[in-house]
TORSE-387351 format. One record per residue (C-alpha): x, y, z; residue in one letter. Coordinates in steps of 0.001 Angstrom, whole numbers, plus 500000, padded with zeros to 6 digits. Example, Ala and Ser with C-alpha at 12.3 -4.5 7.8 and 13.67 -1.06 7.14 Angstrom:
% TORSE-387351
u:512300	v:495500	w:507800	code:A;
u:513670	v:498940	w:507140	code:S;
This chain:
% TORSE-387351
u:502997	v:531824	w:520580	code:M;
u:504640	v:528948	w:522404	code:A;
u:501403	v:526985	w:523104	code:E;
u:500604	v:526956	w:519339	code:L;
u:503714	v:524926	w:518440	code:F;
u:502949	v:521343	w:519379	code:S;
u:506022	v:520269	w:521285	code:Y;
u:503753	v:517481	w:523098	code:H;
u:504414	v:515406	w:519813	code:L;
u:507955	v:514953	w:520752	code:I;
u:509188	v:512935	w:523837	code:A;
u:512424	v:513198	w:525763	code:P;
u:515010	v:511066	w:524164	code:G;
u:513545	v:511493	w:520717	code:D;
u:515822	v:512255	w:517728	code:R;
u:514088	v:514706	w:515468	code:V;
u:514837	v:514841	w:511607	code:L;
u:513633	v:518287	w:510554	code:C;
u:512698	v:518547	w:506772	code:A;
u:514296	v:521898	w:505540	code:V;
u:513830	v:523365	w:502104	code:S;
u:515141	v:526755	w:503161	code:G;
u:511993	v:528450	w:502870	code:G;
u:510060	v:530434	w:505666	code:A;
u:507995	v:527450	w:506977	code:D;
u:510774	v:525054	w:507163	code:S;
u:513314	v:527608	w:508751	code:M;
u:510604	v:528431	w:511343	code:Y;
u:510115	v:524802	w:512043	code:L;
u:513892	v:524179	w:512562	code:L;
u:514347	v:527134	w:514767	code:C;
u:511379	v:526247	w:516984	code:R;
u:512493	v:522515	w:517340	code:L;
u:515971	v:523825	w:518291	code:L;
u:514201	v:526332	w:520828	code:D;
u:512733	v:523522	w:522654	code:G;
u:515377	v:520958	w:522294	code:A;
u:517367	v:521672	w:525591	code:S;
u:514227	v:521678	w:527974	code:R;
u:512455	v:518924	w:525889	code:G;
u:515397	v:516617	w:526156	code:G;
u:515501	v:515662	w:522363	code:Y;
u:517952	v:516099	w:519604	code:Q;
u:517463	v:517920	w:516315	code:V;
u:518981	v:517180	w:512840	code:G;
u:517992	v:518625	w:509433	code:A;
u:517367	v:517001	w:506060	code:A;
u:517392	v:518820	w:502706	code:H;
u:516187	v:517311	w:499385	code:F;
u:517359	v:518652	w:495970	code:H;
u:514580	v:517857	w:493509	code:H;
u:516608	v:518701	w:490376	code:G;
u:513817	v:520857	w:489044	code:I;
u:514794	v:524428	w:489370	code:R;
u:517994	v:526261	w:488843	code:Q;
u:517583	v:528041	w:492136	code:A;
u:517767	v:524551	w:493854	code:S;
u:521575	v:524689	w:493926	code:D;
u:521509	v:528073	w:495929	code:G;
u:518828	v:526728	w:498204	code:E;
u:521050	v:523743	w:499129	code:E;
u:523967	v:526069	w:499712	code:D;
u:521874	v:528340	w:501933	code:F;
u:520816	v:525413	w:504055	code:V;
u:524210	v:523889	w:504221	code:R;
u:525760	v:527308	w:505454	code:A;
u:522922	v:527881	w:508091	code:W;
u:523160	v:524329	w:509505	code:C;
u:526941	v:524619	w:509674	code:E;
u:526885	v:528003	w:511363	code:R;
u:524359	v:526767	w:513988	code:H;
u:525999	v:523307	w:514356	code:Q;
u:523036	v:521462	w:513257	code:V;
u:523540	v:517987	w:511681	code:P;
u:522534	v:518123	w:508087	code:L;
u:521683	v:515352	w:505643	code:H;
u:521395	v:516117	w:501906	code:V;
u:519829	v:514039	w:499162	code:G;
u:519392	v:514489	w:495529	code:H;
u:516894	v:513498	w:492892	code:G;
u:515912	v:514057	w:489241	code:D;
u:512160	v:514540	w:489670	code:V;
u:511362	v:515464	w:485985	code:P;
u:512895	v:512163	w:484768	code:N;
u:511365	v:510183	w:487464	code:A;
u:507952	v:511659	w:486856	code:A;
u:508408	v:510735	w:483091	code:A;
u:509184	v:507223	w:483946	code:Q;
u:506458	v:506829	w:486502	code:R;
u:503741	v:508460	w:484323	code:G;
u:503047	v:510758	w:487248	code:Q;
u:502840	v:514649	w:487798	code:G;
u:506021	v:516409	w:488840	code:V;
u:504223	v:517682	w:492110	code:E;
u:503322	v:513949	w:493058	code:E;
u:506690	v:512646	w:492037	code:T;
u:508508	v:515277	w:494005	code:A;
u:506706	v:514483	w:496992	code:R;
u:507069	v:510777	w:496799	code:A;
u:510958	v:511091	w:496329	code:L;
u:511185	v:513679	w:499030	code:R;
u:509430	v:511455	w:501670	code:Y;
u:511304	v:508375	w:500510	code:A;
u:514527	v:510269	w:501251	code:F;
u:513344	v:511476	w:504678	code:L;
u:512253	v:508111	w:505708	code:Y;
u:515456	v:506265	w:504490	code:D;
u:517587	v:508956	w:506071	code:T;
u:515624	v:508703	w:509483	code:A;
u:515996	v:504909	w:509607	code:R;
u:519620	v:504935	w:508446	code:R;
u:520772	v:507515	w:510948	code:E;
u:518639	v:506483	w:513925	code:G;
u:516060	v:509260	w:513937	code:Y;
u:512806	v:508548	w:515775	code:T;
u:510679	v:511313	w:514301	code:L;
u:510471	v:513409	w:511054	code:I;
u:508937	v:516818	w:511256	code:A;
u:507463	v:518825	w:508404	code:T;
u:506594	v:522416	w:508372	code:G;
u:502876	v:522366	w:507477	code:H;
u:501079	v:525244	w:509217	code:H;
u:497410	v:526224	w:509601	code:A;
u:497195	v:527806	w:506269	code:G;
u:498395	v:524529	w:504626	code:D;
u:495602	v:522828	w:506623	code:Q;
u:492931	v:524965	w:505412	code:A;
u:494126	v:524621	w:501762	code:E;
u:494284	v:520700	w:502177	code:T;
u:490670	v:520581	w:503580	code:V;
u:489243	v:522928	w:500868	code:L;
u:491007	v:521034	w:498096	code:M;
u:489668	v:517748	w:499478	code:H;
u:486135	v:519456	w:499685	code:L;
u:486064	v:520527	w:496012	code:I;
u:487015	v:516965	w:495055	code:R;
u:484173	v:515553	w:496816	code:G;
u:486169	v:513622	w:499566	code:S;
u:484615	v:512010	w:502676	code:G;
u:485736	v:512109	w:506207	code:L;
u:489174	v:510882	w:505354	code:Q;
u:490066	v:513821	w:503373	code:G;
u:488162	v:516431	w:505221	code:L;
u:490059	v:515804	w:508534	code:R;
u:493090	v:517262	w:506742	code:G;
u:496650	v:516953	w:507596	code:I;
u:497025	v:514767	w:510700	code:Q;
u:499298	v:515912	w:513420	code:P;
u:501007	v:512540	w:513746	code:R;
u:501366	v:509533	w:511479	code:Q;
u:503601	v:506964	w:512900	code:D;
u:507102	v:508736	w:512982	code:M;
u:506025	v:511724	w:511046	code:L;
u:504955	v:514649	w:513022	code:I;
u:503458	v:518234	w:511993	code:R;
u:503882	v:520366	w:515006	code:P;
u:502850	v:523684	w:513186	code:M;
u:499209	v:523044	w:512244	code:L;
u:498061	v:525581	w:514703	code:E;
u:500523	v:528148	w:513467	code:V;
u:499525	v:530704	w:510766	code:T;
u:501746	v:531966	w:508105	code:R;
u:501577	v:535435	w:509587	code:E;
u:502989	v:534038	w:512797	code:Q;
u:505679	v:532418	w:510978	code:V;
u:506814	v:535563	w:509301	code:E;
u:506499	v:537499	w:512318	code:D;
u:508779	v:535063	w:514276	code:Y;
u:511411	v:535106	w:511599	code:L;
u:511396	v:538922	w:511365	code:R;
u:511835	v:539440	w:515018	code:R;
u:514548	v:536876	w:515289	code:R;
u:516379	v:537884	w:512013	code:H;
u:516144	v:534376	w:510690	code:V;
u:516880	v:534358	w:506926	code:P;
u:515305	v:532200	w:504484	code:H;
u:514913	v:531638	w:500726	code:V;
u:511854	v:532251	w:498508	code:E;
u:510712	v:529493	w:496281	code:D;
u:509356	v:531129	w:493020	code:E;
u:507197	v:528097	w:492296	code:S;
u:505070	v:529109	w:495185	code:N;
u:503627	v:531827	w:493293	code:A;
u:503161	v:529718	w:490066	code:D;
u:499401	v:529675	w:489336	code:P;
u:499743	v:526484	w:487252	code:A;
u:499689	v:524592	w:490678	code:Y;
u:496218	v:524247	w:492088	code:T;
u:497443	v:524626	w:495843	code:R;
u:499013	v:528093	w:494851	code:N;
u:495587	v:529332	w:493237	code:R;
u:493878	v:528177	w:496536	code:M;
u:496427	v:530045	w:498600	code:R;
u:496590	v:533262	w:496487	code:H;
u:492913	v:533429	w:495225	code:Q;
u:490616	v:531498	w:497439	code:V;
u:492010	v:532039	w:500900	code:L;
u:492110	v:535778	w:500611	code:P;
u:488472	v:535776	w:499654	code:L;
u:487503	v:533823	w:502769	code:L;
u:489595	v:536036	w:504912	code:F;
u:487451	v:538977	w:503581	code:E;
u:484343	v:537028	w:504766	code:L;
u:485793	v:535992	w:508060	code:N;
u:489406	v:537010	w:509269	code:P;
u:489442	v:533823	w:511256	code:Q;
u:488606	v:531531	w:508410	code:A;
u:491933	v:529731	w:508268	code:V;
u:491790	v:528988	w:512145	code:H;
u:488081	v:527920	w:512090	code:H;
u:488860	v:525470	w:509030	code:I;
u:491634	v:523910	w:511187	code:A;
u:489310	v:523649	w:514188	code:Q;
u:486870	v:521981	w:511918	code:A;
u:489519	v:519406	w:510783	code:A;
u:490487	v:518726	w:514240	code:A;
u:486900	v:517860	w:515214	code:K;
u:486399	v:515618	w:512161	code:L;
u:489883	v:513898	w:513024	code:R;
u:488309	v:512928	w:516376	code:E;
u:485351	v:511299	w:514595	code:D;
u:487663	v:509670	w:512023	code:A;
u:489802	v:508086	w:514887	code:Q;
u:486767	v:506629	w:516298	code:L;
u:485665	v:505045	w:512873	code:L;
u:489119	v:503899	w:512376	code:D;
u:488991	v:501990	w:515733	code:T;
u:485575	v:500444	w:514881	code:L;
u:486678	v:499607	w:511355	code:A;
u:489944	v:497761	w:512570	code:Q;
u:487499	v:495290	w:514673	code:A;
u:485548	v:494503	w:511608	code:V;
u:485458	v:490701	w:510948	code:P;
u:486385	v:488850	w:507709	code:G;
u:489872	v:490456	w:506880	code:V;
u:493048	v:488364	w:507150	code:T;
u:496248	v:490201	w:506620	code:E;
u:499362	v:488154	w:505961	code:G;
u:502924	v:488517	w:504446	code:P;
u:501633	v:487540	w:501069	code:E;
u:498783	v:489762	w:500822	code:G;
u:495168	v:490047	w:502156	code:V;
u:492147	v:487515	w:502252	code:A;
u:488737	v:488810	w:502556	code:V;
u:485516	v:486907	w:503524	code:D;
u:483135	v:488802	w:501460	code:I;
u:479907	v:487985	w:503216	code:S;
u:481459	v:488701	w:506699	code:Q;
u:482749	v:492116	w:505593	code:L;
u:479679	v:493271	w:503574	code:L;
u:477402	v:492493	w:506506	code:A;
u:478946	v:495578	w:508081	code:Q;
u:477655	v:499118	w:507476	code:P;
u:479179	v:500400	w:504230	code:R;
u:481133	v:503309	w:506028	code:P;
u:483003	v:500777	w:508141	code:L;
u:483525	v:498434	w:505136	code:V;
u:485107	v:501416	w:503109	code:M;
u:487193	v:502399	w:505937	code:R;
u:488428	v:498808	w:506612	code:R;
u:489331	v:498535	w:502903	code:L;
u:491107	v:501752	w:503210	code:A;
u:493232	v:500329	w:506062	code:Q;
u:494013	v:497398	w:503994	code:V;
u:495360	v:499444	w:501188	code:L;
u:497311	v:501581	w:503475	code:T;
u:498827	v:498377	w:504971	code:G;
u:499965	v:497386	w:501578	code:L;
u:501476	v:500971	w:500898	code:H;
u:498711	v:501855	w:498375	code:I;
u:497161	v:505109	w:498495	code:H;
u:493442	v:504522	w:499465	code:P;
u:491938	v:506569	w:496594	code:S;
u:488152	v:506605	w:496203	code:Q;
u:488634	v:505097	w:492769	code:V;
u:490328	v:501846	w:494340	code:Y;
u:487889	v:501857	w:497170	code:L;
u:484729	v:501995	w:494983	code:D;
u:486370	v:499443	w:492721	code:G;
u:487037	v:497012	w:495517	code:L;
u:483483	v:497338	w:496980	code:Y;
u:482035	v:496817	w:493576	code:G;
u:484341	v:493694	w:493080	code:L;
u:482800	v:492225	w:496163	code:M;
u:479301	v:493432	w:496007	code:A;
u:478478	v:493106	w:492225	code:E;
u:481086	v:491362	w:490201	code:A;
u:481075	v:487589	w:489105	code:Q;
u:483682	v:485127	w:490512	code:S;
u:486868	v:485456	w:488610	code:G;
u:486723	v:489232	w:488278	code:A;
u:489839	v:491207	w:489011	code:R;
u:491063	v:494734	w:489880	code:L;
u:494384	v:495891	w:489141	code:D;
u:496120	v:497882	w:491992	code:L;
u:499630	v:499410	w:492218	code:P;
u:501925	v:496247	w:492683	code:G;
u:498951	v:494001	w:493583	code:Y;
u:495819	v:492504	w:491907	code:V;
u:492496	v:491961	w:493666	code:A;
u:490597	v:488822	w:492451	code:R;
u:487212	v:487387	w:493364	code:K;
u:486634	v:483830	w:493876	code:S;
u:482937	v:483212	w:494849	code:W;
u:482785	v:484376	w:498627	code:N;
u:486592	v:485314	w:498817	code:R;
u:488549	v:488242	w:497668	code:L;
u:492374	v:487878	w:497537	code:D;
u:494639	v:490902	w:497293	code:I;
u:498176	v:489520	w:496284	code:A;
u:501392	v:490770	w:494867	code:P;
u:501603	v:491026	w:491060	code:V;
u:504267	v:488295	w:490057	code:R;
u:505770	v:487687	w:486692	code:E;
u:504460	v:484169	w:485989	code:E;
u:506773	v:481898	w:484004	code:K;
u:505548	v:479663	w:481238	code:T;
u:505018	v:476098	w:482573	code:L;
u:506288	v:473397	w:480200	code:S;
u:505420	v:469627	w:480248	code:P;
u:507884	v:467722	w:482200	code:V;
u:508214	v:463747	w:482921	code:P;
u:506727	v:462793	w:486145	code:L;
u:509399	v:460772	w:488037	code:R;
u:509802	v:459356	w:491463	code:D;
u:510877	v:462010	w:493894	code:G;
u:510133	v:465720	w:494212	code:Y;
u:509384	v:467713	w:491098	code:T;
u:509096	v:471502	w:491389	code:P;
u:506413	v:472857	w:488949	code:W;
u:505725	v:476550	w:489180	code:G;
u:504402	v:477322	w:492601	code:E;
u:503588	v:473741	w:493134	code:W;
u:505443	v:470877	w:494688	code:R;
u:504812	v:467487	w:493340	code:V;
u:505919	v:464394	w:495076	code:E;
u:505707	v:460995	w:493399	code:C;
u:506656	v:457462	w:494485	code:R;
u:505857	v:453914	w:493779	code:T;
u:503806	v:452075	w:496269	code:A;
u:501090	v:449595	w:496862	code:V;
u:497614	v:451215	w:496811	code:C;
u:496012	v:450929	w:500290	code:P;
u:492552	v:450090	w:501076	code:Q;
u:491934	v:453592	w:502361	code:E;
u:493545	v:455877	w:499777	code:K;
u:493226	v:459006	w:501989	code:G;
u:494916	v:462120	w:500544	code:E;
u:496777	v:462308	w:497257	code:G;
u:496338	v:460768	w:493921	code:L;
u:496823	v:456927	w:493183	code:W;
u:497362	v:456002	w:489682	code:L;
u:498096	v:452724	w:488022	code:I;
u:501810	v:452339	w:486969	code:P;
u:502979	v:454044	w:483904	code:G;
u:504746	v:456918	w:482358	code:D;
u:503174	v:460223	w:483052	code:Y;
u:503975	v:463849	w:482240	code:V;
u:502998	v:466996	w:484270	code:L;
u:501687	v:469951	w:482394	code:R;
u:499135	v:472663	w:482470	code:P;
u:495529	v:472356	w:481365	code:R;
u:494946	v:472314	w:477700	code:E;
u:491651	v:473297	w:475742	code:V;
u:489526	v:470254	w:475382	code:G;
u:490903	v:468310	w:478352	code:D;
u:488221	v:465953	w:479879	code:T;
u:488177	v:463896	w:483122	code:L;
u:485913	v:461038	w:484314	code:Q;
u:485849	v:460952	w:487904	code:L;
u:484760	v:457670	w:489605	code:P;
u:480961	v:457080	w:489192	code:K;
u:480489	v:460433	w:487349	code:R;
u:480065	v:461364	w:483744	code:P;
u:482850	v:462710	w:481684	code:T;
u:483210	v:466448	w:481882	code:K;
u:485684	v:468967	w:480724	code:T;
u:488344	v:469804	w:483115	code:V;
u:487297	v:473410	w:482795	code:K;
u:483901	v:472698	w:483973	code:K;
u:485037	v:470467	w:486945	code:L;
u:487197	v:473422	w:488053	code:M;
u:484260	v:475792	w:487956	code:I;
u:482177	v:473251	w:489857	code:E;
u:484870	v:472833	w:492439	code:K;
u:485123	v:476675	w:492684	code:K;
u:488778	v:476757	w:492011	code:I;
u:489843	v:480403	w:491562	code:P;
u:490007	v:481506	w:487926	code:S;
u:493628	v:482607	w:488391	code:H;
u:494768	v:479053	w:489676	code:L;
u:493105	v:477154	w:486783	code:R;
u:495672	v:477718	w:484021	code:P;
u:498566	v:476759	w:486372	code:R;
u:496916	v:473708	w:488297	code:L;
u:499092	v:470560	w:487658	code:P;
u:497549	v:468078	w:485191	code:V;
u:498939	v:464408	w:485128	code:V;
u:498766	v:463261	w:481595	code:A;
u:499578	v:460103	w:479641	code:Q;
u:499855	v:460873	w:475932	code:G;
u:496828	v:462910	w:475030	code:E;
u:494707	v:461675	w:477900	code:R;
u:494383	v:463290	w:481097	code:V;
u:494950	v:460860	w:484043	code:A;
u:494425	v:463119	w:486972	code:A;
u:494128	v:466796	w:487924	code:V;
u:495280	v:468368	w:491286	code:A;
u:492354	v:469415	w:493542	code:L;
u:489976	v:467401	w:491410	code:L;
u:491023	v:463701	w:491412	code:G;
u:491994	v:460619	w:489292	code:V;
u:490236	v:459709	w:485971	code:D;
u:488275	v:456470	w:486421	code:Q;
u:490493	v:454714	w:483807	code:A;
u:493698	v:455488	w:485670	code:F;
u:492512	v:454714	w:489144	code:L;
u:494674	v:452241	w:491111	code:A;
u:492966	v:449395	w:492782	code:Q;
u:493578	v:448617	w:496536	code:P;
u:496618	v:445996	w:497037	code:G;
u:497850	v:446608	w:493604	code:Q;
u:501139	v:448548	w:492529	code:P;
u:500473	v:452120	w:492010	code:A;
u:502107	v:455507	w:491686	code:R;
u:501274	v:457798	w:494752	code:S;
u:501266	v:461584	w:493927	code:I;
u:501027	v:464399	w:496407	code:N;
u:500592	v:468029	w:495023	code:V;
u:501103	v:470783	w:497546	code:T;
u:501145	v:474582	w:497052	code:K;
u:503617	v:476407	w:499255	code:E;
u:502703	v:475438	w:502836	code:N;
u:499271	v:474183	w:502191	code:E;
u:497876	v:470873	w:502684	code:D;
u:497958	v:468070	w:500022	code:H;
u:496039	v:468887	w:496844	code:A;
């Protein structure tokens, strides 16, 4: 049995945090990790999360505490109120329990200096996962099943069957608790475990093992595609989100595009569900400029040949303010104004005739006559300039009374344009660290 447990996932010097519910799988995992710690040169600690769902949870925590104390295993315990959190998030109890549990595991590992987190998923779990993805119509991403390693998260038991787990515990006289929810047919995974897998076993006693083998083969294919997708051009990832050159990305085969989008979402800590992936692809390939797609904590906006995925921010209402010499903060813009003599070559910035001006957002009916051009609405000029729709309502407008004197990114109205050699007001508008607008 030793070769079935993937000790190769652990390197000498690692500190492994073992997720322990007290059930058979997690007790097997903890014992096998302890079995190999001395010869493997790594350390083991345990983590137990109390979900606050069932009355039996108190007893399970007590059991884990007592076992770890008896075997001198460092234990870290966390508590959560899953039903309340699920109601607040508008999510299912299973999904919320998993999210809170993994958040606790990662927080504990980072705080306590663990290098790896181990969970007790076995071959049966792998088969269940693959089959559940299959009946949902998943592609390769889902059919490859549970991955043995994802960053610091490892699953050393994916080649171990449930029968082998129970045999080990029985021979070693290792106690464990039974979670009654594992028999509840209300959960899809339980129906798969207790109804579907037994039927497959009747057809082929090696069904679980063969499904796990198939998942391993598909993981190899998926890893190759992941590598190819990572090199796809047109995607720029930064601290404030992601920018996509649509024509560059869509020039690639659709499978690579979809995989690259999945990588982008994963990097933003968004689950790359098929709904989101199809939505992003449709936004790029079919939607008009200005269309958007809401994502958890982010919004994706199309602006002609560019797609921006940026964090959702609560935008404050921008009120008109007098434009004075010096620096004026206005929303996400930086407006610098000074009195100067208009040069022959105006270069960057806006050069206006002297006067009192205010800084305000665009209003319905605003017009602007750029030099040697007919008067047009500011909205139409913004569209012609291909200014993204989400920037237009917050683009700085310089006004005098009811008349628009200038607009950032567009220019100065002919009636307010300063002449070379004459006194003027020089205005530079910048957004964050970008060049002058």
